[in-house]
C-alpha distance (Angstrom), angle and dihedral (degrees) to the residues before:
residue distance angle dihedral
M1 . . .
K2 3.82 . .
A3 3.83 92.7 .
R4 3.95 89.6 53.3
F5 3.81 91.6 47.5
S6 3.78 90.9 50.2
L7 3.69 92.7 45.9
L8 3.90 89.9 50.6
C9 3.79 89.7 49.7
V10 3.77 92.3 52.8
L11 3.82 93.5 46.7
V12 3.77 90.7 49.0
W13 3.76 90.4 49.9
L14 3.80 93.8 49.1
V15 3.80 90.6 51.6
F16 3.80 98.4 47.0
A17 3.69 104.3 27.6
P18 3.89 97.2 75.8
A19 3.81 87.9 57.7
T20 3.71 91.9 46.3
F21 3.64 96.4 49.8
A22 3.82 98.8 36.6
S23 3.83 112.6 123.1
E24 3.77 124.5 -149.4
I25 3.70 133.3 -110.5
S26 3.85 115.5 -53.0
I27 3.86 114.2 -135.8
R28 3.76 121.7 -168.2
P29 2.94 136.3 -135.8
F30 3.65 106.1 25.7
L31 3.85 95.2 -160.8
I32 3.89 130.1 27.5
D33 3.82 109.3 -166.8
L34 3.79 112.9 -163.6
T35 3.92 130.6 -178.3
M36 3.87 107.4 -166.3
V37 3.78 143.0 157.8
P38 3.68 130.2 -140.8
R39 3.82 117.8 -68.0
E40 3.89 89.7 18.0
S41 3.81 119.7 127.7
V42 3.74 129.9 -163.2
S43 3.88 132.9 -172.7
E44 3.74 121.4 -148.1
T45 3.83 136.7 171.9
I46 3.78 130.3 -128.4
V47 3.75 114.0 -160.5
L48 3.82 117.8 -148.5
T49 3.78 121.3 -167.9
N50 3.81 127.7 -169.9
E51 3.78 106.2 -142.9
Y52 3.78 94.9 176.3
P53 3.88 105.4 115.3
A54 3.81 99.1 -139.2
R55 3.94 109.5 5.3
K56 3.86 129.8 89.4
A57 3.74 112.7 -134.0
I58 3.88 124.3 -142.3
L59 3.81 112.6 -156.2
Y60 3.74 135.6 178.3
A61 3.81 126.2 -160.9
T62 3.70 124.5 -129.9
V63 3.83 130.1 -172.5
N64 3.86 119.9 -151.3
E65 3.72 131.8 167.8
I66 3.79 108.6 -122.6
S67 3.81 130.8 -161.2
V68 3.82 112.2 -135.5
G69 3.75 112.1 -139.9
I70 3.69 143.1 87.0
D71 3.86 94.4 -44.3
G72 3.78 97.9 41.0
E73 3.85 88.2 -152.5
V74 3.69 119.3 -171.9
N75 3.91 109.2 -139.2
E76 3.78 122.7 -144.0
F77 3.81 114.1 -92.0
M78 3.85 113.0 -104.8
S79 3.70 120.2 -154.2
P80 3.90 111.7 -112.8
V81 3.73 91.6 -129.1
M82 3.82 88.9 60.0
T83 3.85 98.4 48.6
D84 3.79 141.2 65.9
R85 3.90 99.7 -98.2
T86 3.69 94.3 -156.5
N87 3.90 91.9 76.4
T88 3.80 103.2 16.1
V89 3.83 106.4 102.2
T90 3.86 93.1 -169.0
S91 3.76 91.9 66.2
W92 3.81 89.7 55.6
V93 3.84 94.3 57.1
E94 3.89 122.5 82.3
I95 3.73 121.6 -169.3
S96 3.77 133.0 146.5
R97 3.83 111.7 -91.2
G98 3.74 93.2 -170.5
R99 3.82 125.8 110.4
I100 3.84 113.5 -72.1
E101 3.80 113.3 -155.4
L102 3.88 113.4 -162.0
P103 3.71 116.7 -173.3
A104 3.74 120.7 -143.6
G105 3.71 113.0 -71.6
E106 3.84 94.4 3.0
T107 3.84 132.6 126.1
K108 3.76 128.9 -144.9
E109 3.57 132.6 -169.8
I110 3.94 115.0 -138.5
P111 3.87 115.0 -160.5
L112 3.80 115.8 -135.3
S113 3.77 124.1 -168.6
V114 3.78 127.9 -166.0
K115 3.81 120.9 -165.9
I116 3.67 119.3 -178.9
H117 3.81 116.8 -139.3
P118 3.98 112.1 -110.4
F119 3.76 89.8 -121.5
A120 3.88 98.8 37.6
E121 3.89 114.5 157.3
P122 3.82 108.8 -119.5
G123 3.86 113.4 -107.8
E124 3.77 145.7 95.6
Y125 3.85 117.7 -67.9
H126 3.72 130.7 -170.5
V127 3.78 127.2 -161.7
F128 3.78 129.4 178.3
I129 3.77 118.8 -145.1
G130 3.84 107.5 -161.4
F131 3.77 128.9 -169.3
A132 3.77 110.9 -154.2
E133 3.76 122.1 -165.0
T134 3.79 103.1 -134.5
K135 3.71 142.2 115.6
K136 3.83 94.3 -124.0
S137 3.74 130.6 57.6
D138 3.80 93.2 -145.5
T139 3.74 90.4 58.4
A140 3.83 90.1 52.2
E141 3.79 94.0 62.5
Q142 3.82 92.0 48.6
M143 3.85 89.1 48.0
A144 3.82 92.0 50.9
L145 3.83 91.9 47.1
A146 3.87 90.2 51.1
G147 3.83 89.2 50.8
D148 3.71 93.2 -114.9
V149 3.77 98.9 129.5
D150 3.85 137.6 76.3
G151 3.71 120.5 -134.3
V152 3.93 149.7 126.6
I153 3.77 127.1 -59.4
V154 3.76 112.7 -143.1
K155 3.90 117.3 -158.3
I156 3.74 113.9 -163.0
T157 3.84 120.0 -172.9
């Protein structure tokens, strides 16, 4: 009887332990700190690693201007067409917004490009590039605005 109970406990642990100990998606680097001038462009790479042992992850990238301070608030994304590009950091950042499929245990490099507007206003700008694990791109933006995604902070001076 004890042997059967022990065997049952081991089997239950083997089935549920991977889900319990599974980590999330690793995103590197945490911070990209850039000092740039108008008309300058820079290419960077963001590395995503799926640390789930047996599950494919589906991610979507979001780009949101953030205010750095006590609240760490994520501002709503504004379309570059509707903004003054001289001081809107989100219009300077280019990253694929398409579906990112990341098989279990694999790593992908995501290219990031920053191109400063020719008439950019001097200052310090911050943008949050979030990676939401979801099956719909619409949901990704909502998750980012709610602060429910991990990502990279880009500081541009």
